[in-house]
N, C-alpha and C positions, 0 to 999 in steps of 0.2 A: 277556540269556542267563543270568541268575543262576538257579542251580537245575536248569540243562539242559546238563550238561557234554558230552552226546552231541552236540548241536548245535555247540558250540564245536569238538569234534574233527572233525566233518564239515566245518565251515568251513575248519579248518586243511587238511584233506585237499584241499578245493578250490583253495586257495592253492597247495599243493604240485603239484597237476595243472597249474595255470596257469604254474607255475615250471619245467616240464619234466618233470612226472611224479614220483610217489612213488619209483619205483625211482632216479631220478636224486638224490633227497635222501638216499637211504641212505648215499651216501659222505661227503656233507657231515655228516649226523648221526651217523656212525660206528655205525650200527644196521643189522642184516641187513634184508633186503627184507621177510620175512614179519613181523619185529617192528614195522617201520614202518606196514605195512598194518594189523597188528593195533591199533596205537596210534591210528591214525587212523580206525578203524571207529566205527560207531555204538555198539557194545558195548565199545569201548577203555576200559581202566582204567589209563592209564599211571602208572609210578612218576615222582616229581617228576624224577629224573635224566634219564629217557628223555623226558619232556615238555620239559625244558629243552634237550636236545640236539636235538629236533625244532624247537622255536621258533627255536633258534640258527641251524640249517641253512636255515630260511625267512627269516631276516634280522629276526626279532622277539626283542628282549632280554626276558628274564623279569624283571620288576620288581615288588617287594613294597613297598607303602606302607601306612602306619598310616590307618586309618579313625577319623576324630575325630568 
């Protein structure tokens, strides 16, 4: 998925839908419904803070590693 962030966001939306829907994730992510739908859209361009909140709500930790 390198170079295709829109596919990554759509995949996250599919995970959110499978876990009870995007609307349910808004409470966990502490984002409003409209923001979460926008983040997880094909044209989404979330800030790191929003993406981290979304990933955390879905049960995925955001981890950064060095590329050696």
